[in-house]
C-alpha positions as a Markdown table, in Angstrom:
| # | Residue | x | y | z |
|---|---|---|---|---|
| 1 | Met | 12.5 | 49.8 | -19.4 |
| 2 | Ser | 12.8 | 47.1 | -21.9 |
| 3 | Ile | 16.2 | 45.6 | -22.7 |
| 4 | Ser | 16.7 | 45.1 | -26.4 |
| 5 | Ser | 19.3 | 45.5 | -29.1 |
| 6 | Pro | 19.1 | 46.4 | -32.8 |
| 7 | Leu | 19.5 | 43.4 | -35.1 |
| 8 | Pro | 22.2 | 43.3 | -37.8 |
| 9 | Ser | 21.1 | 43.2 | -41.4 |
| 10 | Leu | 20.1 | 39.8 | -42.8 |
| 11 | Ser | 20.6 | 37.9 | -46.1 |
| 12 | Tyr | 18.1 | 35.2 | -47.0 |
| 13 | Arg | 18.9 | 32.2 | -49.1 |
| 14 | Asp | 15.2 | 31.7 | -49.8 |
| 15 | Ser | 12.7 | 34.5 | -49.1 |
| 16 | Ser | 9.8 | 32.0 | -49.4 |
| 17 | Ile | 10.3 | 30.9 | -45.8 |
| 18 | Ile | 8.6 | 34.1 | -44.6 |
| 19 | Gly | 5.2 | 32.6 | -45.0 |
| 20 | Pro | 2.5 | 31.4 | -42.7 |
| 21 | Val | 3.6 | 28.7 | -40.3 |
| 22 | Gly | 1.2 | 25.8 | -39.8 |
| 23 | Ser | 1.3 | 22.5 | -37.9 |
| 24 | Pro | 3.0 | 19.8 | -40.0 |
| 25 | Ser | 0.6 | 17.4 | -41.6 |
| 26 | Pro | 1.5 | 14.7 | -41.9 |
| 27 | Leu | 3.7 | 15.0 | -38.9 |
| 28 | Leu | 7.3 | 15.4 | -40.1 |
| 29 | Thr | 10.4 | 15.7 | -38.1 |
| 30 | Pro | 11.9 | 19.2 | -38.2 |
| 31 | Glu | 15.0 | 17.7 | -39.8 |
| 32 | Gln | 12.8 | 16.6 | -42.7 |
| 33 | Gln | 11.2 | 20.1 | -42.8 |
| 34 | Val | 14.6 | 21.7 | -42.9 |
| 35 | Asp | 15.3 | 19.6 | -46.0 |
| 36 | Glu | 12.3 | 21.3 | -47.6 |
| 37 | Glu | 13.0 | 24.9 | -46.6 |
| 38 | Ser | 16.0 | 27.1 | -46.2 |
| 39 | Thr | 17.0 | 28.8 | -42.9 |
| 40 | Pro | 18.0 | 32.5 | -42.5 |
| 41 | Ser | 21.3 | 33.2 | -40.9 |
| 42 | Leu | 23.0 | 36.1 | -39.1 |
| 43 | Pro | 26.5 | 37.2 | -40.1 |
| 44 | Gly | 29.0 | 35.1 | -38.2 |
| 45 | Ile | 31.2 | 36.3 | -35.4 |
| 46 | Gln | 34.7 | 36.5 | -36.7 |
| 47 | Glu | 36.6 | 37.1 | -33.5 |
| 48 | Glu | 38.1 | 33.9 | -32.1 |
| 49 | Tyr | 37.1 | 32.8 | -28.7 |
| 50 | His | 40.2 | 31.1 | -27.1 |
| 51 | Val | 38.8 | 28.8 | -24.4 |
| 52 | Leu | 39.0 | 25.1 | -23.8 |
| 53 | His | 35.9 | 24.8 | -25.8 |
| 54 | Tyr | 37.4 | 26.4 | -28.9 |
| 55 | Tyr | 35.2 | 26.2 | -32.0 |
| 56 | Pro | 35.4 | 28.0 | -35.4 |
| 57 | Pro | 33.3 | 31.1 | -35.9 |
| 58 | Ile | 29.7 | 30.2 | -36.8 |
| 59 | Asn | 26.6 | 31.9 | -38.0 |
| 60 | Leu | 24.3 | 32.5 | -35.0 |
| 61 | Leu | 21.5 | 30.4 | -36.4 |
| 62 | Asp | 23.6 | 27.8 | -38.2 |
| 63 | Pro | 23.2 | 25.2 | -35.4 |
| 64 | Met | 19.4 | 25.6 | -35.3 |
| 65 | Pro | 18.6 | 22.8 | -37.7 |
| 66 | Leu | 20.6 | 20.4 | -35.4 |
| 67 | Leu | 18.5 | 21.6 | -32.4 |
| 68 | Leu | 15.2 | 20.5 | -34.0 |
| 69 | Met | 13.2 | 17.6 | -32.9 |
| 70 | Asn | 14.0 | 14.1 | -34.3 |
| 71 | Tyr | 11.3 | 12.2 | -32.5 |
| 72 | Thr | 8.8 | 10.5 | -34.8 |
| 73 | Gln | 7.0 | 8.7 | -32.0 |
| 74 | Thr | 4.5 | 10.8 | -30.2 |
| 75 | Ile | 1.4 | 10.1 | -28.0 |
| 76 | Pro | -1.8 | 12.1 | -28.3 |
| 77 | Thr | -2.8 | 14.3 | -25.4 |
| 78 | His | -6.4 | 15.2 | -26.3 |
| 79 | Asp | -7.4 | 15.7 | -22.7 |
| 80 | Val | -4.8 | 18.3 | -21.8 |
| 81 | Asp | -5.0 | 21.8 | -23.2 |
| 82 | Asp | -2.3 | 24.5 | -23.0 |
| 83 | Ile | -3.9 | 26.3 | -20.1 |
| 84 | Gln | -3.8 | 23.1 | -18.0 |
| 85 | Ala | -0.2 | 22.4 | -19.0 |
| 86 | Leu | 0.8 | 26.0 | -18.1 |
| 87 | Ser | -1.0 | 25.8 | -14.8 |
| 88 | Phe | 0.8 | 22.5 | -14.1 |
| 89 | His | 4.2 | 24.2 | -14.9 |
| 90 | Arg | 3.5 | 27.1 | -12.5 |
| 91 | Thr | 1.9 | 25.3 | -9.6 |
| 92 | Val | 3.5 | 21.8 | -9.6 |
| 93 | Phe | 6.6 | 21.6 | -11.8 |
| 94 | Gly | 8.1 | 24.9 | -11.0 |
| 95 | Pro | 7.9 | 24.5 | -7.2 |
| 96 | Leu | 9.3 | 20.9 | -7.5 |
| 97 | Lys | 12.4 | 22.4 | -9.2 |
| 98 | Ser | 13.0 | 24.7 | -6.2 |
| 99 | Thr | 13.3 | 24.6 | -2.5 |
| 100 | Arg | 11.3 | 27.9 | -2.3 |
| 101 | Thr | 7.6 | 28.4 | -1.8 |
| 102 | Pro | 5.6 | 28.0 | -5.1 |
| 103 | Ala | 5.0 | 31.8 | -5.5 |
| 104 | Gln | 8.8 | 32.4 | -5.1 |
| 105 | Ser | 10.2 | 29.7 | -7.4 |
| 106 | Ala | 12.1 | 31.1 | -10.4 |
| 107 | Gln | 10.2 | 28.9 | -12.8 |
| 108 | Ser | 6.9 | 30.2 | -11.6 |
| 109 | Leu | 8.4 | 33.7 | -11.9 |
| 110 | Phe | 9.4 | 33.2 | -15.5 |
| 111 | Val | 5.9 | 32.1 | -16.5 |
| 112 | Asp | 4.7 | 35.6 | -15.6 |
| 113 | Tyr | 7.1 | 37.1 | -18.1 |
| 114 | Val | 6.7 | 34.6 | -20.9 |
| 115 | Val | 3.0 | 34.6 | -21.6 |
| 116 | Asp | 3.3 | 37.5 | -24.0 |
| 117 | Lys | 6.4 | 36.2 | -25.7 |
| 118 | Lys | 5.2 | 33.9 | -28.4 |
| 119 | Met | 8.5 | 32.1 | -29.1 |
| 120 | Ala | 9.5 | 31.4 | -25.5 |
| 121 | Leu | 5.9 | 30.4 | -24.7 |
| 122 | His | 6.0 | 27.7 | -27.4 |
| 123 | Phe | 9.2 | 26.3 | -25.9 |
| 124 | Leu | 7.7 | 26.6 | -22.4 |
| 125 | Leu | 4.6 | 24.7 | -23.5 |
| 126 | Ala | 6.8 | 22.0 | -25.1 |
| 127 | Val | 8.4 | 21.5 | -21.7 |
| 128 | Ala | 5.1 | 21.7 | -19.8 |
| 129 | His | 3.3 | 19.1 | -21.9 |
| 130 | Ser | 6.4 | 16.8 | -21.7 |
| 131 | Glu | 6.8 | 17.2 | -18.0 |
| 132 | Leu | 3.0 | 16.6 | -17.4 |
| 133 | Ser | 3.3 | 13.4 | -19.3 |
| 134 | Leu | 6.3 | 12.3 | -17.2 |
| 135 | Tyr | 4.5 | 13.4 | -14.0 |
| 136 | Tyr | 1.6 | 11.0 | -14.8 |
| 137 | Asn | 4.0 | 8.2 | -15.6 |
| 138 | Asn | 3.2 | 8.1 | -19.3 |
| 139 | Gly | 6.8 | 7.2 | -20.1 |
| 140 | Leu | 9.3 | 8.9 | -22.3 |
| 141 | Val | 7.3 | 8.9 | -25.5 |
| 142 | Leu | 6.9 | 12.5 | -26.4 |
| 143 | Pro | 3.3 | 14.0 | -26.2 |
| 144 | Gln | 2.2 | 15.2 | -29.6 |
| 145 | Lys | 1.4 | 18.7 | -28.2 |
| 146 | Ser | 4.9 | 18.9 | -26.8 |
| 147 | Tyr | 6.3 | 18.1 | -30.3 |
| 148 | Leu | 4.1 | 20.6 | -32.0 |
| 149 | His | 5.0 | 23.5 | -29.6 |
| 150 | Phe | 8.7 | 22.7 | -29.9 |
| 151 | Asp | 8.4 | 22.7 | -33.7 |
| 152 | Gln | 6.6 | 26.1 | -33.7 |
| 153 | Gly | 9.2 | 27.5 | -31.3 |
| 154 | Thr | 12.1 | 26.4 | -33.5 |
| 155 | Lys | 10.5 | 28.0 | -36.6 |
| 156 | Leu | 10.1 | 31.3 | -34.7 |
| 157 | Leu | 13.7 | 31.0 | -33.5 |
| 158 | Arg | 14.8 | 30.9 | -37.1 |
| 159 | Tyr | 12.6 | 33.9 | -37.9 |
| 160 | Ala | 13.8 | 35.8 | -34.9 |
| 161 | Ser | 16.7 | 37.1 | -37.0 |
| 162 | Thr | 14.2 | 39.1 | -39.2 |
| 163 | Pro | 15.2 | 42.8 | -38.8 |
| 164 | Arg | 11.7 | 44.1 | -37.9 |
| 165 | Gly | 12.7 | 45.7 | -34.6 |
| 166 | Pro | 15.0 | 45.3 | -31.6 |
| 167 | Thr | 15.9 | 41.9 | -30.2 |
| 168 | Asp | 13.9 | 40.8 | -27.2 |
| 169 | His | 16.7 | 39.3 | -25.0 |
| 170 | Val | 14.3 | 38.0 | -22.4 |
| 171 | Asn | 12.4 | 36.1 | -25.1 |
| 172 | Met | 15.6 | 34.7 | -26.6 |
| 173 | Met | 17.3 | 33.7 | -23.4 |
| 174 | Leu | 14.1 | 32.1 | -22.0 |
| 175 | Ser | 13.8 | 30.2 | -25.3 |
| 176 | Phe | 17.3 | 28.9 | -24.9 |
| 177 | Leu | 16.6 | 27.9 | -21.2 |
| 178 | Tyr | 13.5 | 26.0 | -22.1 |
| 179 | Met | 15.4 | 24.2 | -24.9 |
| 180 | Tyr | 17.9 | 23.0 | -22.3 |
| 181 | Met | 15.2 | 21.9 | -20.0 |
| 182 | Phe | 13.5 | 20.0 | -22.9 |
| 183 | Trp | 16.6 | 18.1 | -24.1 |
| 184 | Met | 17.9 | 17.3 | -20.6 |
| 185 | Arg | 14.7 | 15.5 | -19.7 |
| 186 | Arg | 14.9 | 12.8 | -22.4 |
| 187 | Asp | 15.8 | 9.2 | -21.4 |
| 188 | Gln | 19.5 | 10.1 | -22.1 |
| 189 | Pro | 21.2 | 13.4 | -23.0 |
| 190 | Val | 21.3 | 14.5 | -26.7 |
| 191 | Pro | 25.0 | 15.4 | -26.9 |
| 192 | Gln | 25.2 | 17.0 | -30.3 |
| 193 | Lys | 22.1 | 19.2 | -29.8 |
| 194 | Leu | 23.3 | 20.4 | -26.4 |
| 195 | Arg | 26.7 | 21.2 | -27.7 |
| 196 | Glu | 25.3 | 23.3 | -30.6 |
| 197 | Leu | 22.9 | 25.0 | -28.2 |
| 198 | Ser | 25.7 | 25.9 | -25.8 |
| 199 | Arg | 27.8 | 27.4 | -28.7 |
| 200 | Thr | 24.7 | 29.3 | -29.9 |
| 201 | Val | 24.1 | 30.8 | -26.5 |
| 202 | Val | 27.8 | 32.0 | -26.3 |
| 203 | Asp | 27.5 | 33.5 | -29.7 |
| 204 | Tyr | 24.2 | 35.3 | -28.8 |
| 205 | Val | 25.5 | 36.6 | -25.5 |
| 206 | Arg | 28.8 | 37.9 | -27.1 |
| 207 | Thr | 27.1 | 39.4 | -30.1 |
| 208 | Tyr | 24.6 | 41.4 | -28.1 |
| 209 | Lys | 26.8 | 41.9 | -25.0 |
| 210 | Val | 24.0 | 40.4 | -22.8 |
| 211 | Asp | 26.4 | 39.8 | -20.0 |
| 212 | Glu | 27.2 | 43.6 | -19.9 |
| 213 | Leu | 23.4 | 44.3 | -19.7 |
| 214 | Cys | 23.3 | 42.0 | -16.7 |
| 215 | Thr | 26.1 | 44.0 | -14.9 |
| 216 | Asn | 24.6 | 47.4 | -15.6 |
| 217 | Asp | 24.9 | 49.5 | -12.4 |
| 218 | Asp | 21.9 | 51.7 | -13.4 |
| 219 | Val | 19.3 | 49.4 | -12.0 |
| 220 | Asn | 17.1 | 51.1 | -9.4 |
| 221 | Leu | 15.9 | 48.4 | -7.0 |
| 222 | Phe | 14.2 | 50.9 | -4.7 |
| 223 | Ser | 11.7 | 52.6 | -6.9 |
| 224 | Glu | 8.1 | 52.5 | -5.8 |
| 225 | Thr | 7.1 | 50.2 | -8.6 |
| 226 | Phe | 9.8 | 47.6 | -7.9 |
| 227 | Ala | 9.4 | 47.9 | -4.1 |
| 228 | Ala | 5.7 | 47.1 | -4.4 |
| 229 | Gly | 6.6 | 43.9 | -6.2 |
| 230 | Leu | 4.7 | 45.0 | -9.3 |
| 231 | Leu | 7.5 | 44.7 | -11.7 |
| 232 | Ile | 11.0 | 43.2 | -11.7 |
| 233 | Pro | 13.6 | 45.3 | -13.6 |
| 234 | Asp | 14.6 | 43.8 | -16.9 |
| 235 | Gln | 18.2 | 43.6 | -15.9 |
| 236 | Val | 17.4 | 41.6 | -12.8 |
| 237 | Leu | 15.1 | 39.2 | -14.8 |
| 238 | Leu | 17.7 | 38.8 | -17.5 |
| 239 | Ala | 20.4 | 38.1 | -14.9 |
| 240 | Arg | 18.3 | 35.4 | -13.3 |
| 241 | Ile | 17.7 | 33.7 | -16.7 |
| 242 | Phe | 21.5 | 34.1 | -17.5 |
| 243 | Thr | 22.3 | 32.4 | -14.2 |
| 244 | Tyr | 20.0 | 29.5 | -14.9 |
| 245 | Leu | 21.5 | 29.1 | -18.4 |
| 246 | Tyr | 24.9 | 29.0 | -16.8 |
| 247 | Asp | 23.7 | 26.3 | -14.3 |
| 248 | Arg | 22.1 | 24.2 | -17.0 |
| 249 | Asp | 25.1 | 24.4 | -19.4 |
| 250 | Gly | 27.6 | 23.5 | -16.6 |
| 251 | Phe | 25.4 | 20.6 | -15.6 |
| 252 | Cys | 25.4 | 19.3 | -19.2 |
| 253 | Ser | 29.1 | 19.6 | -19.4 |
| 254 | Phe | 29.5 | 16.8 | -16.9 |
| 255 | Phe | 28.2 | 14.4 | -19.7 |
| 256 | Gly | 30.5 | 16.0 | -22.3 |
| 257 | Cys | 27.4 | 17.8 | -23.7 |
| 258 | Gly | 27.8 | 21.6 | -24.0 |
| 259 | Gly | 30.0 | 23.5 | -21.5 |
| 260 | Ser | 31.0 | 26.3 | -23.9 |
| 261 | Phe | 28.7 | 28.8 | -22.2 |
| 262 | Ala | 29.7 | 27.8 | -18.7 |
| 263 | Thr | 33.4 | 28.1 | -19.6 |
| 264 | Phe | 32.7 | 31.6 | -21.1 |
| 265 | Val | 31.0 | 32.7 | -17.9 |
| 266 | Asn | 33.7 | 31.1 | -15.7 |
| 267 | Asp | 36.4 | 33.1 | -17.6 |
| 268 | Asp | 35.4 | 36.4 | -15.9 |
| 269 | Tyr | 35.1 | 36.0 | -12.1 |
| 270 | Ser | 34.1 | 39.6 | -11.4 |
| 271 | Lys | 31.4 | 39.7 | -14.1 |
| 272 | Arg | 30.1 | 36.3 | -12.9 |
| 273 | Arg | 29.8 | 37.5 | -9.3 |
| 274 | Lys | 28.0 | 40.7 | -10.4 |
| 275 | Ile | 25.5 | 38.8 | -12.5 |
| 276 | Trp | 24.9 | 36.3 | -9.6 |
| 277 | Arg | 24.3 | 39.0 | -7.1 |
| 278 | Leu | 22.0 | 41.0 | -9.3 |
| 279 | Ser | 20.0 | 37.8 | -10.1 |
| 280 | Arg | 19.5 | 37.2 | -6.4 |
| 281 | Thr | 17.7 | 40.5 | -6.0 |
| 282 | Ala | 14.7 | 39.0 | -7.9 |
| 283 | Phe | 13.7 | 37.3 | -4.6 |
| 284 | Leu | 14.0 | 40.5 | -2.6 |
| 285 | Leu | 11.2 | 42.1 | -4.7 |
| 286 | Phe | 8.4 | 39.7 | -3.9 |
| 287 | Pro | 5.8 | 41.3 | -1.5 |
| 288 | Glu | 5.3 | 39.3 | 1.7 |
| 289 | Glu | 1.7 | 40.0 | 2.4 |
| 290 | Asn | 1.4 | 37.7 | 5.4 |
| 291 | Gly | 5.0 | 37.7 | 6.6 |
| 292 | Leu | 7.6 | 35.0 | 6.0 |
| 293 | Pro | 6.1 | 31.5 | 5.3 |
| 294 | Ser | 6.6 | 29.0 | 8.1 |
| 295 | Asp | 9.2 | 27.0 | 6.2 |
| 296 | Ser | 11.2 | 29.9 | 4.9 |
| 297 | Leu | 14.7 | 30.9 | 6.1 |
| 298 | Pro | 15.8 | 34.4 | 7.2 |
| 299 | Glu | 17.1 | 36.1 | 4.1 |
| 300 | Val | 20.7 | 36.6 | 5.5 |
| 301 | His | 21.0 | 32.9 | 6.4 |
| 302 | Glu | 19.5 | 31.8 | 3.1 |
| 303 | Ala | 21.9 | 34.1 | 1.3 |
| 304 | Ala | 24.9 | 32.2 | 2.9 |
| 305 | Ile | 23.5 | 28.8 | 1.8 |
| 306 | Leu | 22.9 | 30.0 | -1.8 |
| 307 | Glu | 26.3 | 31.7 | -1.9 |
| 308 | Leu | 27.9 | 28.3 | -1.1 |
| 309 | Tyr | 25.7 | 26.6 | -3.5 |
| 310 | Phe | 26.6 | 28.9 | -6.4 |
| 311 | Met | 30.3 | 28.5 | -5.6 |
| 312 | Leu | 29.9 | 24.8 | -5.8 |
| 313 | Ile | 28.2 | 25.1 | -9.2 |
| 314 | Thr | 31.3 | 27.0 | -10.4 |
| 315 | Ile | 33.6 | 24.4 | -9.0 |
| 316 | His | 31.6 | 21.7 | -10.6 |
| 317 | His | 32.3 | 23.1 | -14.0 |
| 318 | Glu | 36.0 | 23.6 | -13.2 |
| 319 | Ile | 36.1 | 19.8 | -12.4 |
| 320 | Asn | 34.3 | 19.2 | -15.7 |
| 321 | Ile | 37.1 | 21.0 | -17.5 |
| 322 | Tyr | 39.8 | 19.2 | -15.5 |
| 323 | Ser | 38.1 | 15.8 | -16.2 |
| 324 | Gln | 38.0 | 16.4 | -20.0 |
| 325 | Thr | 41.3 | 18.2 | -20.5 |
| 326 | Gly | 43.6 | 17.4 | -17.6 |
| 327 | Cys | 43.9 | 21.1 | -16.8 |
| 328 | Leu | 42.3 | 23.2 | -14.2 |
| 329 | His | 41.1 | 26.6 | -15.5 |
| 330 | Arg | 41.4 | 28.7 | -12.3 |
| 331 | Tyr | 42.9 | 26.6 | -9.5 |
| 332 | Gly | 46.2 | 25.4 | -11.0 |
| 333 | Asp | 46.1 | 21.8 | -10.0 |
| 334 | Glu | 43.9 | 19.1 | -8.2 |
| 335 | Arg | 45.6 | 19.6 | -4.9 |
| 336 | Arg | 44.8 | 23.4 | -4.8 |
| 337 | Leu | 41.2 | 22.7 | -5.7 |
| 338 | Lys | 40.9 | 20.1 | -2.9 |
| 339 | Glu | 42.3 | 22.7 | -0.5 |
| 340 | Tyr | 39.8 | 25.2 | -1.7 |
| 341 | Leu | 36.9 | 22.7 | -1.0 |
| 342 | Asp | 38.4 | 22.2 | 2.5 |
| 343 | Glu | 38.4 | 25.9 | 3.0 |
| 344 | Leu | 34.8 | 26.2 | 2.0 |
| 345 | Lys | 33.8 | 23.5 | 4.5 |
| 346 | Lys | 35.6 | 25.4 | 7.3 |
| 347 | Glu | 34.1 | 28.7 | 6.2 |
| 348 | Tyr | 30.6 | 27.3 | 6.2 |
| 349 | Ser | 31.1 | 24.9 | 9.0 |
| 350 | Cys | 27.8 | 25.9 | 10.7 |
| 351 | Ile | 25.9 | 24.6 | 7.7 |
| 352 | Phe | 27.8 | 21.3 | 7.5 |
| 353 | Ser | 27.4 | 20.8 | 11.3 |
| 354 | Leu | 23.7 | 21.5 | 11.2 |
| 355 | Val | 23.2 | 18.9 | 8.4 |
| 356 | Ala | 25.4 | 16.3 | 10.1 |
| 357 | Asn | 23.5 | 16.6 | 13.4 |
| 358 | Ser | 20.0 | 17.3 | 12.0 |
| 359 | Glu | 17.0 | 15.4 | 13.2 |
| 360 | Pro | 13.5 | 16.2 | 12.0 |
| 361 | Leu | 12.2 | 16.5 | 15.5 |
| 362 | Asn | 14.9 | 18.9 | 16.7 |
| 363 | Thr | 14.0 | 22.5 | 17.4 |
| 364 | Cys | 16.7 | 23.6 | 15.0 |
| 365 | His | 17.1 | 21.3 | 12.1 |
| 366 | Ala | 18.6 | 21.7 | 8.6 |
| 367 | Ser | 16.5 | 23.0 | 5.7 |
| 368 | Leu | 16.1 | 21.1 | 2.5 |
| 369 | Met | 18.4 | 23.6 | 0.7 |
| 370 | Glu | 21.1 | 23.0 | 3.3 |
| 371 | Cys | 20.9 | 19.3 | 2.9 |
| 372 | Val | 20.9 | 19.5 | -0.9 |
| 373 | Thr | 24.0 | 21.8 | -0.8 |
| 374 | Val | 25.9 | 19.6 | 1.6 |
| 375 | Thr | 25.1 | 16.5 | -0.5 |
| 376 | Phe | 26.3 | 18.3 | -3.6 |
| 377 | Phe | 29.6 | 19.3 | -1.8 |
| 378 | Tyr | 30.5 | 15.7 | -0.9 |
| 379 | Ala | 29.6 | 14.5 | -4.4 |
| 380 | Leu | 32.0 | 17.1 | -5.8 |
| 381 | Gln | 34.8 | 15.7 | -3.5 |
| 382 | Ile | 34.2 | 12.2 | -5.0 |
| 383 | Tyr | 33.9 | 13.5 | -8.5 |
| 384 | Leu | 37.2 | 15.4 | -8.2 |
| 385 | His | 39.0 | 12.3 | -7.1 |
| 386 | Arg | 37.5 | 10.2 | -9.9 |
| 387 | Ser | 37.5 | 12.9 | -12.5 |
| 388 | Cys | 40.4 | 11.6 | -14.7 |
| 389 | Lys | 41.8 | 8.1 | -14.7 |
| 390 | Ser | 40.6 | 6.8 | -11.4 |
| 391 | Ala | 37.7 | 4.4 | -11.8 |
| 392 | Phe | 34.6 | 4.6 | -9.6 |
| 393 | Gly | 34.4 | 2.3 | -6.7 |
| 394 | Thr | 37.8 | 0.6 | -7.2 |
| 395 | Asp | 40.5 | -0.2 | -4.7 |
| 396 | Pro | 42.3 | 1.3 | -3.1 |
| 397 | Val | 39.5 | 3.7 | -2.0 |
| 398 | Pro | 41.1 | 6.8 | -0.3 |
| 399 | Glu | 39.9 | 7.6 | 3.2 |
| 400 | Glu | 38.7 | 11.1 | 2.0 |
| 401 | Val | 36.5 | 9.4 | -0.7 |
| 402 | Asn | 35.1 | 6.9 | 1.9 |
| 403 | Cys | 34.3 | 9.8 | 4.3 |
| 404 | Ala | 32.8 | 11.9 | 1.5 |
| 405 | Leu | 30.6 | 9.0 | 0.4 |
| 406 | Ser | 29.4 | 8.3 | 4.0 |
| 407 | Ser | 28.6 | 12.0 | 4.5 |
| 408 | Leu | 26.9 | 12.2 | 1.1 |
| 409 | Val | 24.5 | 9.3 | 2.1 |
| 410 | Thr | 23.8 | 10.9 | 5.5 |
| 411 | Ala | 22.9 | 14.3 | 4.0 |
| 412 | Ala | 20.9 | 12.7 | 1.1 |
| 413 | Tyr | 18.8 | 10.7 | 3.6 |
| 414 | Ser | 18.1 | 14.0 | 5.5 |
| 415 | Ala | 17.1 | 15.8 | 2.2 |
| 416 | Val | 14.7 | 13.1 | 1.1 |
| 417 | Ala | 13.0 | 13.2 | 4.5 |
| 418 | Leu | 12.5 | 16.9 | 4.3 |
| 419 | Gly | 10.9 | 17.4 | 0.9 |
| 420 | Pro | 10.5 | 16.5 | -2.8 |
| 421 | Ile | 13.9 | 16.1 | -4.5 |
| 422 | Gln | 13.0 | 14.4 | -7.8 |
| 423 | Leu | 13.5 | 17.6 | -9.9 |
| 424 | Leu | 16.5 | 19.1 | -8.1 |
| 425 | Glu | 19.1 | 18.2 | -10.7 |
| 426 | Arg | 22.3 | 18.9 | -8.6 |
| 427 | Phe | 20.9 | 16.6 | -5.9 |
| 428 | Gln | 19.9 | 14.0 | -8.5 |
| 429 | Trp | 23.5 | 14.2 | -9.9 |
| 430 | Ser | 24.9 | 13.8 | -6.4 |
| 431 | Leu | 22.8 | 10.6 | -6.0 |
| 432 | Phe | 24.3 | 9.4 | -9.3 |
| 433 | Ile | 27.8 | 10.0 | -8.1 |
| 434 | Gly | 27.1 | 8.2 | -4.8 |
| 435 | Gly | 25.5 | 5.4 | -6.7 |
| 436 | Val | 28.4 | 4.7 | -9.1 |
| 437 | Glu | 30.9 | 5.0 | -6.3 |
| 438 | Thr | 29.3 | 2.9 | -3.5 |
| 439 | Arg | 29.8 | -0.8 | -3.2 |
| 440 | Asp | 27.1 | -1.1 | -0.5 |
| 441 | Pro | 24.1 | -2.8 | -2.0 |
| 442 | Val | 21.7 | -1.3 | 0.5 |
| 443 | His | 22.9 | 2.2 | -0.2 |
| 444 | Arg | 22.8 | 1.5 | -4.0 |
| 445 | Glu | 19.3 | 0.2 | -3.9 |
| 446 | Trp | 18.1 | 3.3 | -1.9 |
| 447 | Ile | 19.8 | 5.6 | -4.4 |
| 448 | Ile | 18.2 | 3.8 | -7.3 |
| 449 | Thr | 14.8 | 4.3 | -5.7 |
| 450 | His | 15.3 | 8.1 | -5.4 |
| 451 | Leu | 17.2 | 8.6 | -8.7 |
| 452 | Ser | 14.2 | 9.9 | -10.7 |
| 453 | Asp | 15.9 | 12.0 | -13.4 |
| 454 | Pro | 15.3 | 10.1 | -16.7 |
| 455 | Ala | 18.7 | 10.9 | -18.2 |
| 456 | Leu | 20.7 | 10.2 | -15.0 |
| 457 | Arg | 18.8 | 7.0 | -14.3 |
| 458 | Arg | 19.4 | 5.7 | -17.8 |
| 459 | Val | 23.1 | 6.6 | -17.7 |
| 460 | Phe | 23.4 | 5.0 | -14.3 |
| 461 | Gln | 21.9 | 1.7 | -15.6 |
| 462 | Leu | 24.3 | 1.7 | -18.5 |
| 463 | Val | 27.3 | 2.4 | -16.1 |
| 464 | Gln | 26.2 | -0.4 | -13.9 |
| 465 | Asp | 26.1 | -2.8 | -16.9 |
| 466 | Ala | 29.5 | -1.6 | -18.0 |
| 467 | Lys | 31.0 | -2.1 | -14.5 |
| 468 | Arg | 30.2 | -5.8 | -14.7 |
| 469 | His | 32.8 | -6.1 | -17.5 |
| 470 | Ser | 35.5 | -3.5 | -16.6 |
| 471 | Pro | 36.2 | -0.5 | -14.3 |
| 472 | Val | 34.4 | 2.6 | -15.3 |
| 473 | Thr | 36.1 | 6.0 | -15.4 |
| 474 | Met | 34.7 | 9.4 | -16.3 |
| 475 | His | 36.0 | 8.9 | -19.8 |
| 476 | Ser | 33.9 | 5.7 | -20.0 |
| 477 | Val | 30.8 | 7.5 | -18.7 |
| 478 | Arg | 31.1 | 10.1 | -21.5 |
| 479 | Arg | 31.6 | 7.4 | -24.1 |
| 480 | Ile | 28.5 | 5.8 | -22.8 |
| 481 | Val | 26.5 | 9.0 | -23.1 |
| 482 | Asp | 27.8 | 9.5 | -26.7 |
| 483 | Gly | 26.6 | 6.1 | -27.5 |
| 484 | Glu | 30.1 | 4.8 | -28.3 |
| 485 | Pro | 30.9 | 1.1 | -27.8 |
| 486 | Arg | 32.1 | 0.4 | -24.3 |
């Protein structure tokens, strides 16, 4: 079964745009191209959306010109073709973004479903060429092939509103996801583009009720086709993509970039839980031809770890909201949220105990995912305390912050010893929090060594520069990201 929705009728300002699309020559930025051609738009959503990220109703494709590339510097990549870039994404990049085995990483899974979706494939190749360049330490100058694929993808995204058939939600949602992945891996976040992207995803999901498709109870997970691992139901795949978009948008919100979609998802607890649980079934559908891999966890135990991890992602965005508005969306006040974190630590005490006492040579030692999750937990405790007016690393340092920082460093050391962590964003973010909080030069130097995310590393450097002149609060961090004077 294919999940799709009929498109609303369209009105074009300039029908000449429905022509052949070629590579720009000479190479123009898409902003320059937008000046030369009009963009189709869908009728706007008139219903107001009353959340903390309120914005006026907009046409679904209105933000798209703002999402286009503005990089005029590119580097040639003559020796790397698209097949090589795609292979790199599946076999190297995808597994590095997951604690799962390569065949079971979500990014590798998505590749199987994107190869016949032209628009999403262009965005995927833009990411793949860019990441391959970063992997080989070619710096942050964008590869030309990455630029060209992103340009082609954005053109197809404009044309996706053409009423020639039902909307392919997997194609659209994967395209949004790869756009997040692309913009978040620049040397610093691109706030305006990420904000527009976040609002666009909210509009798309609400227009086509994608969230309701992901909570449909009609999915048969036990048919022979699905049980054989031959095909994952569309609703399950869409729920997995939906969950990744939620994760990406909430992560961006920390910087003051985006957050509209994460807030939209947080608004409905029941629906969020349903989508999360359905998305988890994607990994129950993989055939295990040779039994469980040696480094895998029993499914029940792994489910408990991932359940805690997902709850922490939700809390992360709640703190983002609190940090930017002074109000907590669900938990009432800071004290209640602290109590909730304490309750989670008690409920999942076996995980925290295992990480705290883990030694690589022990018969029973913590997994990489457990260490990442516990590191993330302690970073959230520090972030909650420093989320508003309290400056990072300033006296008096509460005992709970000192304890959280010490535990964060311990868990982070264990994680680094267990496996690759350079593309695990929540872990990288946790290192960032530990780095801006600690006053221990040894710990700070170790964190700098392992802080590999380009955006986080750049912001960390700017924060360290700013701290030489005055204390740095979260408000200061977001001003730095926005490029405002410190």
